[in-house]
C-alpha positions in Angstrom: 0.1 -0.3 0.2 1.3 3.6 -0.7 2.5 6.2 1.7 0.2 9.4 1.7 2.4 12.7 1.1 1.3 13.3 4.8 3.0 10.4 5.7 5.8 10.9 3.2 6.3 14.5 5.1 6.0 13.1 9.0 8.6 10.1 8.0 10.7 13.3 6.2 10.4 15.1 9.4 11.5 12.1 11.4 14.7 12.5 9.7 16.2 15.4 11.1 17.9 15.7 14.4 16.3 17.3 17.1 18.2 20.4 17.1 16.8 21.5 13.6 13.0 20.6 14.6 12.4 23.8 15.9 13.7 25.4 12.1 11.4 22.8 10.6 8.1 23.8 12.6 9.2 27.2 11.9 9.5 26.6 7.9 6.6 24.5 7.5 3.9 26.5 10.2 5.0 29.6 7.9 4.5 27.8 4.4 1.3 26.3 5.9 0.4 29.9 6.6 1.8 31.3 3.3 -0.4 28.5 1.1 -3.4 29.3 3.6 -3.8 32.4 3.2 -3.6 32.4 -0.6 -5.7 29.7 -1.7 -8.9 31.5 0.4 -7.9 35.1 -1.3 -7.7 33.1 -4.6 -11.4 32.4 -3.7 -12.7 34.8 -3.3 -13.0 37.8 -5.5 -14.0 41.7 -5.0 -15.5 43.8 -6.4 -14.3 47.4 -8.1 -17.8 48.8 -7.9 -17.8 52.1 -6.5 -14.3 52.6 -6.3 -14.7 55.5 -7.9 -17.7 56.1 -6.7 -17.9 60.6 -5.9 -14.6 60.9 -7.8 -13.8 63.6 -10.2 -11.3 63.3 -12.4 -9.5 66.6 -14.3 -10.2 65.7 -18.4 -6.9 67.2 -18.7 -5.5 64.5 -16.9 -7.3 62.0 -18.5 -6.1 63.8 -22.4 -2.7 63.5 -21.1 -2.6 59.5 -20.3 -4.5 59.1 -24.1 -1.7 60.6 -25.4 1.4 58.8 -23.5 -0.9 55.2 -23.9 -2.4 56.4 -27.1 1.0 58.6 -29.0 -0.4 58.0 -32.7 -3.8 59.1 -32.1 
């Protein structure tokens, strides 16, 4: 019967010397926290609706931006 990844990880951790276990724990903890955070962020998609509500945009800024992006117009 093949080992699961969890069993493989536990075996790898068991092979570390005892004095290195705190460092291994810290690495695993940080890695897990980062991966879990990214997984949660990727599931929720934010909305930009209302982001510019109440803002006033100067027409000259819009013209300058258009010229810098599309100089051939």
